[in-house]
N, C-alpha and C positions, 0 to 999 in steps of 0.2 A: 464365623462372621467377625469381621473387623469393625472397630468403632464401638462407641458406647451407646447403649440402648436404654430407654426408659419406658416403663409401662404407664399408660394414661387411664382415664376413667373408663374408656371403652375396651380395656384389657388388650389393646394392640401395642406392639413394640414400635417405637419410633427411633430412628437413628439421630443422635445428637451431632455427630461430626461426620462429614463426608470427605472422601479424598477428592482431589481435583480431577475433573474429567479429562480423559486423554484427548490430545489434539488430533484432528483428522490428518491423515497422511499427507494430503496436498499442502496444508498449512504448515505442517512440520517440515516438509521439504522446502517450502518457500522461506521459512525463517532460517533454515540452515544455509540457504543459497541466496540470501537477501542482497548481498553485494552484486551478484550477477544479475539479479532482477532489476536493481537500480540502473546498472549499466545498460541493460536491454531497453529500459524505459527511456534512457538518454538517447539511445540510437533511434528509437521511434520518434522522439521529439526532433532529432536531427533530420529525419526524413520529412517530417511535417514542415520544418523550417525551410528545407530545400524546395519542397513542393509549393509552399506559400511565398517563396522568395522574400522572406522576411528575416532580417537580422535581429529583430526584437525577440523572436521566438528562440533565439540561441541561448537565452539565460536559463530556461529549464534544462537545456542540453548540458550546460556546464554544471548546474546544480545536481542533476541526477548522476552524471558520470563522476563528479567529485564525491558525491555521497557513496557511490559504489566502491570507488577506490579507497575511501576512508574506512568503509565497513570491512574491506578486504585486508587493509594494512594495519589499522588500529581499531580492532573490533571492541575493545574494552574502554575506549576513550569517551569521556562525557560529551565532548564536542561532536564526536562521530554520531552518537545516537540522537542528539539534538538536531544536527544537520539532517539526518535521515528523516526524522519526523517532520521537520519543517519543509523539506523537499517533497515529501509525499502529500502534505496538505496543500502546498503550492501547486503541485501537479494536478491534484483533484480539482481545486478551484479553477485553474486555467482550463482544464478539460471540460468541466461543467459549464463554464462561461462560453466556451467555443460551441458546445452543443446548443446552448440557449441562443446564441447569436445566429446560428444557422437555421433555427426554427422559423424565423421571419421569411426565409426564402422558399419555404415549402409550397406555397401556392403560386409561385411565379414561374418565370422561364428557367430558373435554375433548380427546379424541384428535384430532379434526379441527383444532381450534385449535393443538394441540401440533405436528401435522405441518407446518402452515403456518409456525409460529414456528421450528421446528427448521430447516426448509429456508431460510427467510428469513434467519435469523441465520447459518447456515452460509455462504450466499452472501455475506452482508455481511462475514463473517470473511475469505473469499477476496478480497473487494474491498479489505480493509485490508492483505492481503499485497501486492497490487499497489500500494497507496499507500506501503507500506514500501519497495518496490522503487523507486518514483519518488522517494521522499525520500532514498534512499541513492545514487541516480544523478543527479548534477547534470547539467543540460543543458550542451552544449558551449560555450554562450555565457557560462557562469559559470566563472571560473577560481579555484582555491583561493588564489592569490597575492593576490587582491583583498580578503581578509579583514582 
């Protein structure tokens, strides 16, 4: 058995130090391919911008794709990880707001579109939570000392 153990009053052994739990395979894969995940999120935002015919929604497109490119080309840069975290938070907030904004249409004439939009943006908000996790978890090949 690894680690240090200590006996207590009840004569049981308790571990003093634990090793870090292993990351699930999905999250490990996401962290290793976070650059491609950010680019994929940018492509989805591009589809939303085209569908909504809104040039204002193009800024998450630029932020996500730029974050993906920076993660691919300069993975050890301090600006890269800051940009990725900020982009993930911005995407979450924007997705959550869009889901909230569509909630008011649920009882009216646009209820079918509203249900699809609320579900879609809620799923996309959860995807941005995973992007946030991948942005805050540097892969093992990137060391903080190389900044």
